[in-house]
Every structure is written in structure tokens, then in C-alpha cells.
C-alpha positions in Angstrom: -17.9 14.7 -5.3 -14.5 13.5 -5.0 -11.9 16.8 -3.9 -9.6 18.3 -6.6 -6.4 16.6 -4.3 -7.6 13.5 -5.0 -8.6 13.6 -8.5 -5.0 14.5 -9.1 -3.6 12.5 -7.3 -5.4 9.1 -8.5 -5.2 10.6 -12.1 -0.7 10.2 -11.9 -0.8 6.9 -10.4 -3.1 6.3 -13.6 -1.2 8.2 -16.1 2.1 6.8 -14.3 0.3 3.0 -14.7 0.9 3.8 -18.7 3.9 5.7 -19.0 7.0 4.5 -18.2 8.8 8.1 -16.8 6.6 11.1 -17.3 8.8 14.1 -16.3 7.7 16.3 -13.2 7.1 19.7 -15.6 4.8 17.9 -17.7 2.7 16.7 -14.7 2.4 20.2 -14.1 1.2 21.4 -16.7 -1.5 18.6 -17.2 -2.8 19.1 -14.2 -2.4 22.9 -14.0 -0.5 22.9 -11.0 2.8 24.1 -10.1 5.7 21.6 -10.1 6.0 22.1 -6.1 2.5 20.5 -5.9 3.2 17.7 -7.9 6.6 17.3 -5.3 4.0 16.5 -2.7 1.6 14.6 -4.3 4.1 12.6 -5.2 5.3 12.5 -1.5 1.8 11.7 -0.4 1.6 9.1 -3.1 4.8 7.7 -1.5 3.7 7.5 1.9 0.7 5.8 1.4 2.7 3.2 0.0 2.3 3.7 -4.0 5.6 2.4 -5.3 6.4 6.4 -6.6 10.1 6.2 -8.2 12.4 9.4 -9.4 14.4 8.4 -12.7 17.2 11.4 -13.4 18.9 13.1 -16.0 16.9 15.1 -18.8 14.4 12.2 -20.5 14.1 11.5 -15.6 10.8 11.9 -14.7 9.1 9.3 -12.2 7.4 5.9 -12.9 5.9 3.5 -10.7 7.7 0.5 -9.6 7.7 -3.1 -10.9 5.9 -3.8 -7.9 2.7 -1.3 -8.4 -0.3 -1.8 -5.8 -2.7 0.0 -7.6 -3.8 -2.3 -10.4 -7.1 -1.5 -9.8 -8.2 -6.0 -10.5 -6.1 -6.6 -7.6 -6.8 -6.1 -3.7 -5.4 -7.8 0.0 -5.5 -5.7 2.5 -1.9 -3.8 2.3 -3.2 -2.6 -0.9 -7.1 -1.9 0.1 -5.4 -0.1 3.0 -3.5 1.8 0.9 -6.8 2.4 -1.7 -8.6 4.0 1.3 -6.0 6.1 2.7 -6.3 8.4 -0.3 -9.7 7.8 -0.3 -9.9 6.1 -4.1 -12.5 3.5 -2.4 -14.8 5.8 -0.2 -18.3 6.2 -2.6 -18.4 10.0 -3.0 -14.9 9.5 -5.1 -16.2 8.2 -8.0 -17.6 11.2 -9.0 -17.4 10.5 -13.1 -17.0 14.0 -14.3 -13.8 15.0 -12.0 -12.4 11.3 -12.8 -12.8 11.5 -16.4 -10.8 14.8 -16.6 -7.9 13.5 -14.2 -7.5 11.0 -17.0 -9.1 8.0 -15.4 -10.8 5.8 -18.2 -14.9 4.6 -17.9 -13.5 0.7 -17.6 -11.2 1.8 -14.3 -13.9 4.5 -12.4 -16.4 0.7 -13.2 -13.5 -1.0 -10.9 -13.1 1.8 -8.7 -16.8 2.0 -8.4 -17.4 -1.4 -7.8 -14.8 -1.1 -5.1 -16.3 1.3 -3.6 -19.7 -0.3 -3.3 -18.6 -3.4 -2.2 -15.3 -2.6 0.4 -15.7 -1.4 3.5 -12.9 0.0 5.8 -14.1 0.2 10.1 -11.5 2.3 11.6 -12.8 2.9 15.0 -10.1 -0.2 16.6 -6.8 1.0 14.6 -3.6 -2.1 14.1 -2.8 -4.5 12.0 -3.2 -8.0 11.8 -3.6 -8.2 8.1 -5.9 -12.2 8.8 -7.8 -13.8 6.6 -6.3 -12.5 3.6 -5.2 -15.2 2.1 -9.1 -15.6 0.5 -9.4 -12.0 -0.7 -8.5 -13.7 -4.2 -11.4 -15.2 -4.2 -13.6 -13.2 -2.6 -12.5 -9.5 -4.8 -13.1 -12.2 -7.9 -16.5 -13.3 -7.2 -16.9 -10.1 -5.4 -16.5 -8.3 -9.3 -18.3 -10.9 -11.6 -21.0 -11.1 -8.8 -20.0 -15.0 -8.8 -21.2 -17.6 -5.7 -18.3 -18.9 -3.7 -18.8 -22.4 -2.0 -17.2 -21.8 1.5 -16.6 -23.4 5.1 -15.5 -22.5 8.0 -15.5 -23.0 11.4 -18.0 -21.7 14.2 -17.4 -19.9 17.7 -18.8 -23.0 19.3 -16.0 -24.6 17.3 -18.2 -26.7 14.6 -17.8 -27.1 10.2 -20.6 -24.9 8.8 -20.9 -24.8 4.9 -23.1 -23.0 2.8 -23.0 -21.8 -1.5 -23.2 -18.0 -0.3 -24.0 -14.9 -2.6 -21.0 -12.0 -1.2 -22.1 -8.9 -1.3 -18.6 -7.0 0.4 -15.3 -7.0 2.5 -14.8 -5.2 5.6 -12.3 -4.4 7.3 -12.3 -4.1 11.0 -9.1 -4.5 13.3 -7.1 -6.0 11.7 -9.6 -9.1 10.7 -11.7 -9.0 7.4 -15.7 -10.2 7.1 -17.8 -11.4 4.2 -21.0 -10.0 4.1 -23.0 -12.4 2.2 -26.3 -14.3 2.4 -26.9 -17.5 1.8 -27.7 -18.8 -2.3 -30.9 -21.0 -0.9 -32.8 -17.4 1.3 -31.8 -16.0 4.4 -30.6 -12.7 6.0 -27.4 -11.0 5.3 -24.4 -12.0 7.6 -21.3 -11.4 8.4 -18.3 -14.6 7.3 -14.3 -13.9 9.2 -12.2 -14.8 6.8 -10.0 -15.7 9.8 -11.7 -18.4 10.1 -12.9 -19.9 7.1 -11.2 -23.0 5.5 -12.6 -22.6 2.2 -13.9 -20.3 -0.2 -14.3 -21.2 -4.0 -15.6 -19.6 -7.3 -18.2 -21.9 -9.0 -19.9 -21.3 -12.0 -23.4 -20.0 -10.1 -24.0 -16.1 -10.1 -26.5 -13.8 -8.2 -27.6 -9.9 -9.0 -26.6 -7.4 -6.4 -29.0 -6.7 -4.0 -30.5 -3.1 -5.3 -30.1 -0.6 -2.4 -27.3 -2.0 -0.4 -24.4 -1.0 0.7 -21.7 -3.1 2.2 -20.8 0.3 4.2 -24.5 0.6 5.8 -25.5 -2.9 6.6 -21.9 -3.1 8.6 -22.6 0.4 10.6 -26.5 -1.0 11.3 -25.1 -4.1 12.2 -22.3 -3.0 14.3 -24.5 -0.8 16.5 -26.9 -3.9 16.8 -24.0 -5.9 18.5 -24.4 -6.7 22.0 -26.5 -4.5 22.0 -29.2 -5.1 25.0 -31.9 -4.5 27.7 -29.4 -4.7 30.8 -28.6 -1.5 31.9 -24.6 -0.9 33.4 -23.3 2.0 35.6 -19.7 2.3 35.3 -18.0 5.6 36.9 -15.0 6.6 35.2 -12.5 8.4 37.1 -10.8 11.7 34.9 -7.5 9.1 34.8 -9.5 7.2 32.7 -11.5 9.4 31.3 -10.2 10.4 27.6 -9.9 6.8 26.8 -13.0 5.5 27.7 -14.8 8.8 25.5 -12.9 6.9 22.6 -15.2 3.5 22.9 -18.2 3.0 20.3 -20.7 3.8 22.3 -24.8 2.1 21.6 -26.6 5.7 20.3 -28.7 3.8 23.6 -25.6 4.4 26.1 -26.1 7.5 28.5 -23.0 10.1 29.5 -23.2 12.1 32.6 -19.9 14.2 33.5 -19.7 16.2 36.7 -17.6 18.7 37.4 -14.5 16.9 39.1 -14.3 15.8 35.5 -15.4 12.2 35.9 -17.8 10.4 34.2 -20.4 8.3 35.0 -21.8 6.0 32.0 -24.4 3.7 31.2 -24.7 1.0 28.6 -27.0 -1.7 28.1 -26.2 -4.5 26.8 -27.7 -8.2 26.0 -25.2 -9.4 28.3 -23.0 -8.0 31.5 -19.8 -10.5 31.6 -18.5 -9.5 27.9 -17.4 -6.1 30.4 -15.6 -8.2 32.8 -12.1 -7.9 31.3 -12.3 -3.9 30.3 -13.7 -2.9 34.0 -10.6 -5.1 35.5 -8.1 -3.5 33.1 -8.6 0.2 34.3 -8.2 -1.2 38.0 -9.6 1.2 41.0 -10.4 3.9 37.7 -13.6 2.5 36.4 -15.7 0.7 38.6 -19.3 -1.3 38.0 -21.9 0.9 40.4 -24.7 -1.5 39.0 -25.8 -4.7 38.3 -24.7 -6.5 41.5 -23.7 -9.5 39.7 -20.8 -7.4 37.4 -20.0 -5.5 40.1 -18.8 -8.8 41.9 -17.9 -10.8 38.8 -15.1 -8.2 38.4 -14.0 -7.9 41.6 -14.2 -11.7 41.5 -11.4 -11.2 39.0 -9.1 -8.8 40.1 -9.1 -10.4 43.6 -8.0 -13.1 41.7 -5.6 -11.3 40.1 -4.0 -9.9 43.1 -3.6 -13.5 45.0 -1.3 -14.5 41.4 1.1 -11.3 42.3 0.9 -11.8 46.6 4.4 -12.4 47.6 5.3 -10.7 50.8 8.6 -11.0 50.0 8.6 -7.7 47.3 9.4 -5.2 49.3 7.4 -2.2 48.9 6.2 -1.3 45.1 8.3 0.3 42.3 7.3 3.7 41.2 5.0 3.2 37.6 4.8 5.9 35.3 1.5 6.2 34.0 0.1 4.8 31.1 0.3 6.7 27.9 -1.1 4.7 25.0 -3.6 2.6 23.6 -2.3 -0.7 24.2 -5.1 -1.5 27.4 -7.9 0.0 24.7 -6.7 -2.6 21.7 -6.1 -5.5 24.3 -9.9 -5.0 25.0 -12.2 -2.9 23.4 -14.7 -5.1 21.4 -13.5 -8.3 22.4 -15.4 -11.0 23.8 -14.1 -12.6 26.9 -13.1 -15.7 25.3 -11.2 -14.6 21.9 
């Protein structure tokens, strides 16, 4: 069930979309709260990027700017993030009784429910590049109307592929949009990075949404299975890298052993150890490979090549360097294939 604060804020936005201006006292009376609470609501909406404007004077109040971002049939990457921030597209926000009490029509509720079913935000990696959002208008329409799309995309090997796809939803992860879809000719559900899609066009073909399917559940299972295998990789993590390594999205099979000196031993079970080379190398002496020996040797080779690139006998003593205290290293390596 959606909490009262979110329901009230959703109701306020819906009311402002249909009124030129609404005074704060009227909003406070309508929702049974104080004017100070309404002021906080407006600050929250504005901070989330909703274009709330205050109009002065006796007939003044609050209104939405002309570039309102919450037309329920308009979703691009920026708008979708705003919806997420306010909690409007999570599945439990579609409680009909609470939403109806907040003044949200059944039509808008239905749109929100359908968006909640088809849009998932994986925020394990929180940085923003907004790639592939140019295809979102077509994808949005196909999701809402149940139309098959004619797609052309580039594979990871650079080859061109085409197919008719049934789009079940969209997922935002690490600044990239992914389309979750199945081929119209049959087969398993797949994910397609929108920044690799060259063509996405609506067709007249329609499809029924599969029963008992939710994009969020499918995606979480897909991410859990991605990269998981039977090859054990043992890492020794020094205290300096402890907090950062614990932020990694580990698999259910991963093992963590904490030591008295605050260091860690982490055991990962992966399908290929090669993708760990750039991650481990980025930590220098703070993360070392115990096994397999192949990964240990490959990491050492990479570090020696890096050292050779910086080797300068006339460079003098090393300068004092401040410790790395942000997540730039984690963001630049986590989840990245070595060739990416």
C-alpha cells in the first residue's frame, strides 16, 4: 500500500495538472494537513524536478509550469527517474482506494499500474548517461498498447540483427535503458540495450501480456544469473578497500569471510575470470588474487604493463596523494566487461 505522503503528493500533482492555480490553504483543507505540510510537499516535488511554480497575489497559489513532466503518457529517461524518485511507478503504489482518495482518476491509475508493471529501475549502479532514450516514445507506446515492434540492433560482436519483438517492459540500469522483450516467433525473454538499437518501429501486430510475468522479477533473476558460474575466484581485500568491495552486487553463491584486522576474503563463483582483471587491477595492492593462478598471473601482467607505461627514472620521489574517497573507481569498473 502506498504511504500517505506519496499518495498526497500524487494527488496534488494530478490536481495541479487540471487547475490553473490552487492556493495552499485549499490544498491543506483538501488533504487534512497543515499549510506547512503543503509547503514541504511542494519543496519535495520541486527537488524531484516537477515544475511546481508559486503564483503571488490574492488569487495566487501553486501551479505546474508549461513544461509539466508528468503527462502520464509521456515517459523518457528523465521523466521516468522523476516518477521513480516520488515512488509513483513501484508496484505497491497503485493501491486503488488510497489513490482514489487522493483524487487520482481510474484512467490515471490504470496508466500508473501499467507503467509499474513494465518499468523497473535497477539502482545498484547510480550514475546517469541517458543512453538510448530516443527509442523510448515508441517503446512506451508499444508497452501501453500491446503492439509488436520491428527492431534492428547491433550485437556485441558488431553484427546486425533484426526481429519482430513483443516488448514486455523497460529497465534502467547504470545510465542505460534496456528493452525486455520476446521474439514474436517464439523463444525466451531477452534484454536489448537501447543504445545498440538502430530501428524500433510499431507494427499492426498485437500480443497479449504473459500472465504472472513482471519485469522486475525477471530482471533480478537475469542479473543474479549473469556472470555466475562454477569457477571459484578468491580475493584478499585489505581494510582500505573493504567498504568499497562490500558495495559490489555479489551473487547468492558468493562467500565473505571477515578477519580481525578488518580485511576480507571474498570468494566469487564466475563463468569467466577474465572480466575480473580490470576490477582487481584498479585496486592495486588493496585487492589481491589468491586463486585461480591464471587470474593472478594475468592481473600481475596487467599491473607490470601499467608500471612500465609510467616508468620514468627522472620523475623523482612520488608525490603525496590524497586517498581515494569517492566511488569513481567503483563506477568505472563495476559491471563492466574488459572490452567495454
